[in-house]
mmCIF entry with sequence, helices, sheets and N, C-alpha, C, O atoms, coordinates in Angstrom:
data_MODEL
# 
_entry.id   MODEL 
# 
_entity.id                         1 
_entity.type                       polymer 
_entity.pdbx_number_of_molecules   1 
# 
_entity_poly.entity_id                      1 
_entity_poly.type                           'polypeptide(L)' 
_entity_poly.nstd_linkage                   no 
_entity_poly.nstd_monomer                   no 
_entity_poly.pdbx_seq_one_letter_code       
;(UNK)(UNK)(UNK)(UNK)(UNK)(UNK)(UNK)(UNK)(UNK)(UNK)(UNK)(UNK)(UNK)(UNK)(UNK)(UNK)
(UNK)(UNK)(UNK)(UNK)(UNK)(UNK)(UNK)(UNK)(UNK)(UNK)(UNK)(UNK)(UNK)(UNK)(UNK)(UNK)
(UNK)(UNK)(UNK)(UNK)(UNK)(UNK)(UNK)(UNK)(UNK)(UNK)(UNK)(UNK)(UNK)
;
_entity_poly.pdbx_seq_one_letter_code_can   XXXXXXXXXXXXXXXXXXXXXXXXXXXXXXXXXXXXXXXXXXXXX 
_entity_poly.pdbx_strand_id                 A 
# 
loop_
_entity_poly_seq.entity_id 
_entity_poly_seq.num 
_entity_poly_seq.mon_id 
_entity_poly_seq.hetero 
1 1  UNK n 
1 2  UNK n 
1 3  UNK n 
1 4  UNK n 
1 5  UNK n 
1 6  UNK n 
1 7  UNK n 
1 8  UNK n 
1 9  UNK n 
1 10 UNK n 
1 11 UNK n 
1 12 UNK n 
1 13 UNK n 
1 14 UNK n 
1 15 UNK n 
1 16 UNK n 
1 17 UNK n 
1 18 UNK n 
1 19 UNK n 
1 20 UNK n 
1 21 UNK n 
1 22 UNK n 
1 23 UNK n 
1 24 UNK n 
1 25 UNK n 
1 26 UNK n 
1 27 UNK n 
1 28 UNK n 
1 29 UNK n 
1 30 UNK n 
1 31 UNK n 
1 32 UNK n 
1 33 UNK n 
1 34 UNK n 
1 35 UNK n 
1 36 UNK n 
1 37 UNK n 
1 38 UNK n 
1 39 UNK n 
1 40 UNK n 
1 41 UNK n 
1 42 UNK n 
1 43 UNK n 
1 44 UNK n 
1 45 UNK n 
# 
_struct_asym.id          A 
_struct_asym.entity_id   1 
# 
loop_
_struct_conf.conf_type_id 
_struct_conf.id 
_struct_conf.pdbx_PDB_helix_id 
_struct_conf.beg_label_comp_id 
_struct_conf.beg_label_asym_id 
_struct_conf.beg_label_seq_id 
_struct_conf.pdbx_beg_PDB_ins_code 
_struct_conf.end_label_comp_id 
_struct_conf.end_label_asym_id 
_struct_conf.end_label_seq_id 
_struct_conf.pdbx_end_PDB_ins_code 
_struct_conf.beg_auth_comp_id 
_struct_conf.beg_auth_asym_id 
_struct_conf.beg_auth_seq_id 
_struct_conf.end_auth_comp_id 
_struct_conf.end_auth_asym_id 
_struct_conf.end_auth_seq_id 
_struct_conf.pdbx_PDB_helix_class 
_struct_conf.details 
_struct_conf.pdbx_PDB_helix_length 
HELX_P HELX_P1 AA1 UNK A 6  ? UNK A 17 ? UNK A 6  UNK A 17 1 ? 12 
HELX_P HELX_P2 AA2 UNK A 21 ? UNK A 28 ? UNK A 21 UNK A 28 1 ? 8  
HELX_P HELX_P3 AA3 UNK A 32 ? UNK A 40 ? UNK A 32 UNK A 40 1 ? 9  
# 
_struct_conf_type.id          HELX_P 
_struct_conf_type.criteria    ? 
_struct_conf_type.reference   ? 
# 
loop_
_atom_site.group_PDB 
_atom_site.id 
_atom_site.type_symbol 
_atom_site.label_atom_id 
_atom_site.label_alt_id 
_atom_site.label_comp_id 
_atom_site.label_asym_id 
_atom_site.label_entity_id 
_atom_site.label_seq_id 
_atom_site.pdbx_PDB_ins_code 
_atom_site.Cartn_x 
_atom_site.Cartn_y 
_atom_site.Cartn_z 
_atom_site.occupancy 
_atom_site.B_iso_or_equiv 
_atom_site.pdbx_formal_charge 
_atom_site.auth_seq_id 
_atom_site.auth_comp_id 
_atom_site.auth_asym_id 
_atom_site.auth_atom_id 
_atom_site.pdbx_PDB_model_num 
ATOM 1   N N  . UNK A 1 1  ? -2.707  2.881  23.014  1.00 0.00 ? 1  UNK A N  1 
ATOM 2   C CA . UNK A 1 1  ? -3.329  3.097  21.685  1.00 0.00 ? 1  UNK A CA 1 
ATOM 3   C C  . UNK A 1 1  ? -3.073  1.841  20.842  1.00 0.00 ? 1  UNK A C  1 
ATOM 4   O O  . UNK A 1 1  ? -2.009  1.221  20.873  1.00 0.00 ? 1  UNK A O  1 
ATOM 5   N N  . UNK A 1 2  ? -4.121  1.517  20.092  1.00 0.00 ? 2  UNK A N  1 
ATOM 6   C CA . UNK A 1 2  ? -4.040  0.382  19.207  1.00 0.00 ? 2  UNK A CA 1 
ATOM 7   C C  . UNK A 1 2  ? -3.167  0.535  17.977  1.00 0.00 ? 2  UNK A C  1 
ATOM 8   O O  . UNK A 1 2  ? -3.273  1.518  17.243  1.00 0.00 ? 2  UNK A O  1 
ATOM 9   N N  . UNK A 1 3  ? -2.272  -0.483 17.750  1.00 0.00 ? 3  UNK A N  1 
ATOM 10  C CA . UNK A 1 3  ? -1.305  -0.394 16.566  1.00 0.00 ? 3  UNK A CA 1 
ATOM 11  C C  . UNK A 1 3  ? -2.175  -0.633 15.302  1.00 0.00 ? 3  UNK A C  1 
ATOM 12  O O  . UNK A 1 3  ? -2.995  -1.551 15.286  1.00 0.00 ? 3  UNK A O  1 
ATOM 13  N N  . UNK A 1 4  ? -2.003  0.152  14.298  1.00 0.00 ? 4  UNK A N  1 
ATOM 14  C CA . UNK A 1 4  ? -2.721  -0.033 12.876  1.00 0.00 ? 4  UNK A CA 1 
ATOM 15  C C  . UNK A 1 4  ? -1.756  -0.720 12.027  1.00 0.00 ? 4  UNK A C  1 
ATOM 16  O O  . UNK A 1 4  ? -0.616  -0.291 11.849  1.00 0.00 ? 4  UNK A O  1 
ATOM 17  N N  . UNK A 1 5  ? -2.170  -1.684 11.554  1.00 0.00 ? 5  UNK A N  1 
ATOM 18  C CA . UNK A 1 5  ? -1.332  -2.370 10.430  1.00 0.00 ? 5  UNK A CA 1 
ATOM 19  C C  . UNK A 1 5  ? -1.748  -2.010 9.071   1.00 0.00 ? 5  UNK A C  1 
ATOM 20  O O  . UNK A 1 5  ? -2.386  -2.778 8.351   1.00 0.00 ? 5  UNK A O  1 
ATOM 21  N N  . UNK A 1 6  ? -1.366  -0.787 8.719   1.00 0.00 ? 6  UNK A N  1 
ATOM 22  C CA . UNK A 1 6  ? -1.617  -0.238 7.422   1.00 0.00 ? 6  UNK A CA 1 
ATOM 23  C C  . UNK A 1 6  ? -1.303  -1.052 6.244   1.00 0.00 ? 6  UNK A C  1 
ATOM 24  O O  . UNK A 1 6  ? -2.105  -1.112 5.313   1.00 0.00 ? 6  UNK A O  1 
ATOM 25  N N  . UNK A 1 7  ? -0.163  -1.696 6.222   1.00 0.00 ? 7  UNK A N  1 
ATOM 26  C CA . UNK A 1 7  ? 0.254   -2.580 5.140   1.00 0.00 ? 7  UNK A CA 1 
ATOM 27  C C  . UNK A 1 7  ? -0.695  -3.677 4.894   1.00 0.00 ? 7  UNK A C  1 
ATOM 28  O O  . UNK A 1 7  ? -1.107  -3.895 3.754   1.00 0.00 ? 7  UNK A O  1 
ATOM 29  N N  . UNK A 1 8  ? -1.060  -4.375 5.903   1.00 0.00 ? 8  UNK A N  1 
ATOM 30  C CA . UNK A 1 8  ? -2.074  -5.462 5.768   1.00 0.00 ? 8  UNK A CA 1 
ATOM 31  C C  . UNK A 1 8  ? -3.347  -4.977 5.252   1.00 0.00 ? 8  UNK A C  1 
ATOM 32  O O  . UNK A 1 8  ? -3.933  -5.590 4.360   1.00 0.00 ? 8  UNK A O  1 
ATOM 33  N N  . UNK A 1 9  ? -3.797  -3.919 5.763   1.00 0.00 ? 9  UNK A N  1 
ATOM 34  C CA . UNK A 1 9  ? -5.070  -3.258 5.217   1.00 0.00 ? 9  UNK A CA 1 
ATOM 35  C C  . UNK A 1 9  ? -5.072  -2.831 3.911   1.00 0.00 ? 9  UNK A C  1 
ATOM 36  O O  . UNK A 1 9  ? -6.047  -3.011 3.182   1.00 0.00 ? 9  UNK A O  1 
ATOM 37  N N  . UNK A 1 10 ? -3.921  -2.200 3.500   1.00 0.00 ? 10 UNK A N  1 
ATOM 38  C CA . UNK A 1 10 ? -3.804  -1.858 2.052   1.00 0.00 ? 10 UNK A CA 1 
ATOM 39  C C  . UNK A 1 10 ? -3.819  -3.138 1.134   1.00 0.00 ? 10 UNK A C  1 
ATOM 40  O O  . UNK A 1 10 ? -4.645  -3.252 0.228   1.00 0.00 ? 10 UNK A O  1 
ATOM 41  N N  . UNK A 1 11 ? -2.914  -4.050 1.394   1.00 0.00 ? 11 UNK A N  1 
ATOM 42  C CA . UNK A 1 11 ? -2.872  -5.308 0.719   1.00 0.00 ? 11 UNK A CA 1 
ATOM 43  C C  . UNK A 1 11 ? -4.233  -6.129 0.570   1.00 0.00 ? 11 UNK A C  1 
ATOM 44  O O  . UNK A 1 11 ? -4.577  -6.611 -0.509  1.00 0.00 ? 11 UNK A O  1 
ATOM 45  N N  . UNK A 1 12 ? -4.915  -6.237 1.644   1.00 0.00 ? 12 UNK A N  1 
ATOM 46  C CA . UNK A 1 12 ? -6.119  -6.894 1.733   1.00 0.00 ? 12 UNK A CA 1 
ATOM 47  C C  . UNK A 1 12 ? -7.256  -6.177 0.846   1.00 0.00 ? 12 UNK A C  1 
ATOM 48  O O  . UNK A 1 12 ? -7.971  -6.802 0.063   1.00 0.00 ? 12 UNK A O  1 
ATOM 49  N N  . UNK A 1 13 ? -7.337  -4.795 1.062   1.00 0.00 ? 13 UNK A N  1 
ATOM 50  C CA . UNK A 1 13 ? -8.283  -4.167 0.280   1.00 0.00 ? 13 UNK A CA 1 
ATOM 51  C C  . UNK A 1 13 ? -7.943  -4.041 -1.278  1.00 0.00 ? 13 UNK A C  1 
ATOM 52  O O  . UNK A 1 13 ? -8.836  -4.102 -2.123  1.00 0.00 ? 13 UNK A O  1 
ATOM 53  N N  . UNK A 1 14 ? -6.646  -3.869 -1.593  1.00 0.00 ? 14 UNK A N  1 
ATOM 54  C CA . UNK A 1 14 ? -6.197  -3.808 -3.061  1.00 0.00 ? 14 UNK A CA 1 
ATOM 55  C C  . UNK A 1 14 ? -6.540  -5.193 -3.705  1.00 0.00 ? 14 UNK A C  1 
ATOM 56  O O  . UNK A 1 14 ? -7.039  -5.239 -4.830  1.00 0.00 ? 14 UNK A O  1 
ATOM 57  N N  . UNK A 1 15 ? -6.274  -6.300 -2.992  1.00 0.00 ? 15 UNK A N  1 
ATOM 58  C CA . UNK A 1 15 ? -6.510  -7.700 -3.567  1.00 0.00 ? 15 UNK A CA 1 
ATOM 59  C C  . UNK A 1 15 ? -8.042  -7.953 -3.643  1.00 0.00 ? 15 UNK A C  1 
ATOM 60  O O  . UNK A 1 15 ? -8.510  -8.653 -4.541  1.00 0.00 ? 15 UNK A O  1 
ATOM 61  N N  . UNK A 1 16 ? -8.828  -7.366 -2.674  1.00 0.00 ? 16 UNK A N  1 
ATOM 62  C CA . UNK A 1 16 ? -10.276 -7.673 -2.781  1.00 0.00 ? 16 UNK A CA 1 
ATOM 63  C C  . UNK A 1 16 ? -10.806 -6.995 -3.955  1.00 0.00 ? 16 UNK A C  1 
ATOM 64  O O  . UNK A 1 16 ? -11.730 -7.528 -4.569  1.00 0.00 ? 16 UNK A O  1 
ATOM 65  N N  . UNK A 1 17 ? -10.278 -5.767 -4.375  1.00 0.00 ? 17 UNK A N  1 
ATOM 66  C CA . UNK A 1 17 ? -10.747 -5.022 -5.447  1.00 0.00 ? 17 UNK A CA 1 
ATOM 67  C C  . UNK A 1 17 ? -10.046 -5.403 -6.802  1.00 0.00 ? 17 UNK A C  1 
ATOM 68  O O  . UNK A 1 17 ? -10.451 -4.905 -7.852  1.00 0.00 ? 17 UNK A O  1 
ATOM 69  N N  . UNK A 1 18 ? -9.045  -6.243 -6.779  1.00 0.00 ? 18 UNK A N  1 
ATOM 70  C CA . UNK A 1 18 ? -8.412  -6.705 -7.978  1.00 0.00 ? 18 UNK A CA 1 
ATOM 71  C C  . UNK A 1 18 ? -7.510  -5.518 -8.548  1.00 0.00 ? 18 UNK A C  1 
ATOM 72  O O  . UNK A 1 18 ? -7.454  -5.358 -9.768  1.00 0.00 ? 18 UNK A O  1 
ATOM 73  N N  . UNK A 1 19 ? -6.840  -4.729 -7.727  1.00 0.00 ? 19 UNK A N  1 
ATOM 74  C CA . UNK A 1 19 ? -6.044  -3.701 -8.173  1.00 0.00 ? 19 UNK A CA 1 
ATOM 75  C C  . UNK A 1 19 ? -4.569  -3.891 -7.930  1.00 0.00 ? 19 UNK A C  1 
ATOM 76  O O  . UNK A 1 19 ? -4.144  -4.256 -6.834  1.00 0.00 ? 19 UNK A O  1 
ATOM 77  N N  . UNK A 1 20 ? -3.832  -3.652 -8.910  1.00 0.00 ? 20 UNK A N  1 
ATOM 78  C CA . UNK A 1 20 ? -2.346  -3.796 -8.853  1.00 0.00 ? 20 UNK A CA 1 
ATOM 79  C C  . UNK A 1 20 ? -1.694  -2.671 -8.020  1.00 0.00 ? 20 UNK A C  1 
ATOM 80  O O  . UNK A 1 20 ? -2.345  -1.670 -7.718  1.00 0.00 ? 20 UNK A O  1 
ATOM 81  N N  . UNK A 1 21 ? -0.387  -2.841 -7.644  1.00 0.00 ? 21 UNK A N  1 
ATOM 82  C CA . UNK A 1 21 ? 0.271   -1.780 -7.063  1.00 0.00 ? 21 UNK A CA 1 
ATOM 83  C C  . UNK A 1 21 ? 0.353   -0.643 -7.996  1.00 0.00 ? 21 UNK A C  1 
ATOM 84  O O  . UNK A 1 21 ? 0.140   0.508  -7.613  1.00 0.00 ? 21 UNK A O  1 
ATOM 85  N N  . UNK A 1 22 ? 0.655   -0.939 -9.207  1.00 0.00 ? 22 UNK A N  1 
ATOM 86  C CA . UNK A 1 22 ? 0.842   0.112  -10.316 1.00 0.00 ? 22 UNK A CA 1 
ATOM 87  C C  . UNK A 1 22 ? -0.454  0.987  -10.463 1.00 0.00 ? 22 UNK A C  1 
ATOM 88  O O  . UNK A 1 22 ? -0.432  2.216  -10.527 1.00 0.00 ? 22 UNK A O  1 
ATOM 89  N N  . UNK A 1 23 ? -1.491  0.275  -10.504 1.00 0.00 ? 23 UNK A N  1 
ATOM 90  C CA . UNK A 1 23 ? -2.906  1.012  -10.548 1.00 0.00 ? 23 UNK A CA 1 
ATOM 91  C C  . UNK A 1 23 ? -3.079  1.799  -9.452  1.00 0.00 ? 23 UNK A C  1 
ATOM 92  O O  . UNK A 1 23 ? -3.468  2.953  -9.633  1.00 0.00 ? 23 UNK A O  1 
ATOM 93  N N  . UNK A 1 24 ? -2.849  1.367  -8.252  1.00 0.00 ? 24 UNK A N  1 
ATOM 94  C CA . UNK A 1 24 ? -3.092  2.172  -6.951  1.00 0.00 ? 24 UNK A CA 1 
ATOM 95  C C  . UNK A 1 24 ? -2.087  3.329  -6.934  1.00 0.00 ? 24 UNK A C  1 
ATOM 96  O O  . UNK A 1 24 ? -2.448  4.438  -6.541  1.00 0.00 ? 24 UNK A O  1 
ATOM 97  N N  . UNK A 1 25 ? -0.865  3.105  -7.339  1.00 0.00 ? 25 UNK A N  1 
ATOM 98  C CA . UNK A 1 25 ? 0.107   4.169  -7.269  1.00 0.00 ? 25 UNK A CA 1 
ATOM 99  C C  . UNK A 1 25 ? -0.463  5.319  -8.350  1.00 0.00 ? 25 UNK A C  1 
ATOM 100 O O  . UNK A 1 25 ? -0.705  6.476  -8.005  1.00 0.00 ? 25 UNK A O  1 
ATOM 101 N N  . UNK A 1 26 ? -0.611  4.886  -9.515  1.00 0.00 ? 26 UNK A N  1 
ATOM 102 C CA . UNK A 1 26 ? -1.229  5.939  -10.526 1.00 0.00 ? 26 UNK A CA 1 
ATOM 103 C C  . UNK A 1 26 ? -2.401  6.643  -9.916  1.00 0.00 ? 26 UNK A C  1 
ATOM 104 O O  . UNK A 1 26 ? -2.433  7.873  -9.954  1.00 0.00 ? 26 UNK A O  1 
ATOM 105 N N  . UNK A 1 27 ? -3.365  5.960  -9.358  1.00 0.00 ? 27 UNK A N  1 
ATOM 106 C CA . UNK A 1 27 ? -4.634  6.631  -8.862  1.00 0.00 ? 27 UNK A CA 1 
ATOM 107 C C  . UNK A 1 27 ? -4.212  7.661  -7.672  1.00 0.00 ? 27 UNK A C  1 
ATOM 108 O O  . UNK A 1 27 ? -4.789  8.745  -7.578  1.00 0.00 ? 27 UNK A O  1 
ATOM 109 N N  . UNK A 1 28 ? -3.268  7.311  -6.841  1.00 0.00 ? 28 UNK A N  1 
ATOM 110 C CA . UNK A 1 28 ? -2.780  8.225  -5.680  1.00 0.00 ? 28 UNK A CA 1 
ATOM 111 C C  . UNK A 1 28 ? -1.718  9.192  -6.178  1.00 0.00 ? 28 UNK A C  1 
ATOM 112 O O  . UNK A 1 28 ? -1.337  10.113 -5.455  1.00 0.00 ? 28 UNK A O  1 
ATOM 113 N N  . UNK A 1 29 ? -1.235  8.998  -7.401  1.00 0.00 ? 29 UNK A N  1 
ATOM 114 C CA . UNK A 1 29 ? -0.288  9.912  -7.817  1.00 0.00 ? 29 UNK A CA 1 
ATOM 115 C C  . UNK A 1 29 ? 1.194   9.745  -7.194  1.00 0.00 ? 29 UNK A C  1 
ATOM 116 O O  . UNK A 1 29 ? 1.943   10.716 -7.088  1.00 0.00 ? 29 UNK A O  1 
ATOM 117 N N  . UNK A 1 30 ? 1.519   8.587  -6.835  1.00 0.00 ? 30 UNK A N  1 
ATOM 118 C CA . UNK A 1 30 ? 2.692   8.148  -6.194  1.00 0.00 ? 30 UNK A CA 1 
ATOM 119 C C  . UNK A 1 30 ? 3.415   7.041  -7.059  1.00 0.00 ? 30 UNK A C  1 
ATOM 120 O O  . UNK A 1 30 ? 2.900   6.469  -8.021  1.00 0.00 ? 30 UNK A O  1 
ATOM 121 N N  . UNK A 1 31 ? 4.726   6.821  -6.555  1.00 0.00 ? 31 UNK A N  1 
ATOM 122 C CA . UNK A 1 31 ? 5.368   5.751  -7.385  1.00 0.00 ? 31 UNK A CA 1 
ATOM 123 C C  . UNK A 1 31 ? 5.005   4.363  -6.767  1.00 0.00 ? 31 UNK A C  1 
ATOM 124 O O  . UNK A 1 31 ? 4.654   4.226  -5.595  1.00 0.00 ? 31 UNK A O  1 
ATOM 125 N N  . UNK A 1 32 ? 5.134   3.284  -7.729  1.00 0.00 ? 32 UNK A N  1 
ATOM 126 C CA . UNK A 1 32 ? 4.759   1.975  -7.264  1.00 0.00 ? 32 UNK A CA 1 
ATOM 127 C C  . UNK A 1 32 ? 5.756   1.568  -6.085  1.00 0.00 ? 32 UNK A C  1 
ATOM 128 O O  . UNK A 1 32 ? 5.352   0.784  -5.226  1.00 0.00 ? 32 UNK A O  1 
ATOM 129 N N  . UNK A 1 33 ? 6.951   2.044  -6.032  1.00 0.00 ? 33 UNK A N  1 
ATOM 130 C CA . UNK A 1 33 ? 7.866   1.824  -4.897  1.00 0.00 ? 33 UNK A CA 1 
ATOM 131 C C  . UNK A 1 33 ? 7.197   2.296  -3.569  1.00 0.00 ? 33 UNK A C  1 
ATOM 132 O O  . UNK A 1 33 ? 7.218   1.616  -2.543  1.00 0.00 ? 33 UNK A O  1 
ATOM 133 N N  . UNK A 1 34 ? 6.601   3.519  -3.673  1.00 0.00 ? 34 UNK A N  1 
ATOM 134 C CA . UNK A 1 34 ? 5.919   4.012  -2.361  1.00 0.00 ? 34 UNK A CA 1 
ATOM 135 C C  . UNK A 1 34 ? 4.784   3.155  -1.915  1.00 0.00 ? 34 UNK A C  1 
ATOM 136 O O  . UNK A 1 34 ? 4.534   3.079  -0.712  1.00 0.00 ? 34 UNK A O  1 
ATOM 137 N N  . UNK A 1 35 ? 4.090   2.517  -2.782  1.00 0.00 ? 35 UNK A N  1 
ATOM 138 C CA . UNK A 1 35 ? 2.958   1.576  -2.373  1.00 0.00 ? 35 UNK A CA 1 
ATOM 139 C C  . UNK A 1 35 ? 3.595   0.371  -1.855  1.00 0.00 ? 35 UNK A C  1 
ATOM 140 O O  . UNK A 1 35 ? 3.107   -0.245 -0.908  1.00 0.00 ? 35 UNK A O  1 
ATOM 141 N N  . UNK A 1 36 ? 4.684   0.009  -2.452  1.00 0.00 ? 36 UNK A N  1 
ATOM 142 C CA . UNK A 1 36 ? 5.277   -1.301 -1.940  1.00 0.00 ? 36 UNK A CA 1 
ATOM 143 C C  . UNK A 1 36 ? 5.825   -1.150 -0.610  1.00 0.00 ? 36 UNK A C  1 
ATOM 144 O O  . UNK A 1 36 ? 5.682   -2.036 0.232   1.00 0.00 ? 36 UNK A O  1 
ATOM 145 N N  . UNK A 1 37 ? 6.440   -0.079 -0.380  1.00 0.00 ? 37 UNK A N  1 
ATOM 146 C CA . UNK A 1 37 ? 6.948   0.333  0.969   1.00 0.00 ? 37 UNK A CA 1 
ATOM 147 C C  . UNK A 1 37 ? 5.873   0.319  1.965   1.00 0.00 ? 37 UNK A C  1 
ATOM 148 O O  . UNK A 1 37 ? 6.008   -0.305 3.017   1.00 0.00 ? 37 UNK A O  1 
ATOM 149 N N  . UNK A 1 38 ? 4.825   0.968  1.686   1.00 0.00 ? 38 UNK A N  1 
ATOM 150 C CA . UNK A 1 38 ? 3.647   1.149  2.596   1.00 0.00 ? 38 UNK A CA 1 
ATOM 151 C C  . UNK A 1 38 ? 3.165   -0.362 3.009   1.00 0.00 ? 38 UNK A C  1 
ATOM 152 O O  . UNK A 1 38 ? 2.905   -0.674 4.171   1.00 0.00 ? 38 UNK A O  1 
ATOM 153 N N  . UNK A 1 39 ? 3.095   -1.152 2.019   1.00 0.00 ? 39 UNK A N  1 
ATOM 154 C CA . UNK A 1 39 ? 2.463   -2.493 2.229   1.00 0.00 ? 39 UNK A CA 1 
ATOM 155 C C  . UNK A 1 39 ? 3.531   -3.411 3.007   1.00 0.00 ? 39 UNK A C  1 
ATOM 156 O O  . UNK A 1 39 ? 3.145   -4.267 3.802   1.00 0.00 ? 39 UNK A O  1 
ATOM 157 N N  . UNK A 1 40 ? 4.760   -3.213 2.766   1.00 0.00 ? 40 UNK A N  1 
ATOM 158 C CA . UNK A 1 40 ? 5.750   -3.992 3.530   1.00 0.00 ? 40 UNK A CA 1 
ATOM 159 C C  . UNK A 1 40 ? 6.175   -3.467 4.823   1.00 0.00 ? 40 UNK A C  1 
ATOM 160 O O  . UNK A 1 40 ? 6.747   -4.200 5.631   1.00 0.00 ? 40 UNK A O  1 
ATOM 161 N N  . UNK A 1 41 ? 5.905   -2.123 5.089   1.00 0.00 ? 41 UNK A N  1 
ATOM 162 C CA . UNK A 1 41 ? 6.196   -1.486 6.260   1.00 0.00 ? 41 UNK A CA 1 
ATOM 163 C C  . UNK A 1 41 ? 7.677   -1.025 6.279   1.00 0.00 ? 41 UNK A C  1 
ATOM 164 O O  . UNK A 1 41 ? 8.173   -0.645 7.340   1.00 0.00 ? 41 UNK A O  1 
ATOM 165 N N  . UNK A 1 42 ? 8.410   -1.052 5.102   1.00 0.00 ? 42 UNK A N  1 
ATOM 166 C CA . UNK A 1 42 ? 9.722   -0.674 4.947   1.00 0.00 ? 42 UNK A CA 1 
ATOM 167 C C  . UNK A 1 42 ? 9.805   0.805  4.634   1.00 0.00 ? 42 UNK A C  1 
ATOM 168 O O  . UNK A 1 42 ? 9.320   1.269  3.601   1.00 0.00 ? 42 UNK A O  1 
ATOM 169 N N  . UNK A 1 43 ? 10.419  1.527  5.529   1.00 0.00 ? 43 UNK A N  1 
ATOM 170 C CA . UNK A 1 43 ? 10.573  2.993  5.329   1.00 0.00 ? 43 UNK A CA 1 
ATOM 171 C C  . UNK A 1 43 ? 11.901  3.547  5.953   1.00 0.00 ? 43 UNK A C  1 
ATOM 172 O O  . UNK A 1 43 ? 12.264  3.162  7.064   1.00 0.00 ? 43 UNK A O  1 
ATOM 173 N N  . UNK A 1 44 ? 12.545  4.361  5.300   1.00 0.00 ? 44 UNK A N  1 
ATOM 174 C CA . UNK A 1 44 ? 13.708  4.834  5.723   1.00 0.00 ? 44 UNK A CA 1 
ATOM 175 C C  . UNK A 1 44 ? 13.803  6.366  5.693   1.00 0.00 ? 44 UNK A C  1 
ATOM 176 O O  . UNK A 1 44 ? 14.536  6.993  4.929   1.00 0.00 ? 44 UNK A O  1 
ATOM 177 N N  . UNK A 1 45 ? 12.961  6.913  6.630   1.00 0.00 ? 45 UNK A N  1 
ATOM 178 C CA . UNK A 1 45 ? 12.706  8.448  6.629   1.00 0.00 ? 45 UNK A CA 1 
ATOM 179 C C  . UNK A 1 45 ? 13.949  9.096  7.142   1.00 0.00 ? 45 UNK A C  1 
ATOM 180 O O  . UNK A 1 45 ? 14.010  10.322 7.241   1.00 0.00 ? 45 UNK A O  1 
# 
């Protein structure tokens, strides 16, 4: 199975659209910290 690099996809598309982490977080109804964790791949479940 191919590995998906979600963080890179998120950052690339967010930058392409000129959206900040805060704006994306507000749109999705999550915290900015959550968006940051997704983008960096840091998660402590």
